[in-house]
Residue, then its C-alpha position, 0 to 999 in steps of 0.5 A: m471518489s478520488p483521493s485528491a477530492d479530499f486533499p487537493p494538492p498544492s500547486h507545487q506538488k506533483v500529481v500523477q494519473t495512473t491505473l491501479n489494478y485490483y484483483l477482480d471479485p469472483r462474482f464478476g469473473g475473478h478467480s476464487e482460488f489461485v496458487p502463488g508463483t504459478a502461471g494462473a496467479y499471474r493470469r488473474a483477472f483485474d479490475a483496472q481503476p483510474v486514479q490520481i496519486s499525489d505527492i504528499r511530502e511535507r503534508e504528512a501531518e494531514f493524514s492519520l489512520s482514523t481519517s485517511g485509512f493510513q498514517l505515515y511514521k518515520h522509522t528505521s528498521v534494524e534490519k537492512d537486507f531483508r533477504d534472510e527469511e528467518l531473520v525477517k521473522s525473528v527481527v522484523y516481525p517483532e519490530t513491526e508489531k512493537l511499532l504498530k502498538k506504539v503508533 
């Protein structure tokens, strides 16, 4: 079932037809092990699925974790750079944990 079947976009909203690539299950020819950053990781088999992606701006309230499997929440992180791994671990991880508990 396509996402647009549950929430048809208003006529003014943009819908994009595209393909999402999911890693192929090992039972169907995908790899069960890979090493990130190696050529093998980039050569993994995909399960390509055609999808419609709808612009949901101004419809944020229609989506919740319990009904849609995701939820939108406006938040501005105190971290702006995200390049320092230790800073991300010490600041962003706890911030994200606190945000998830709040939402």
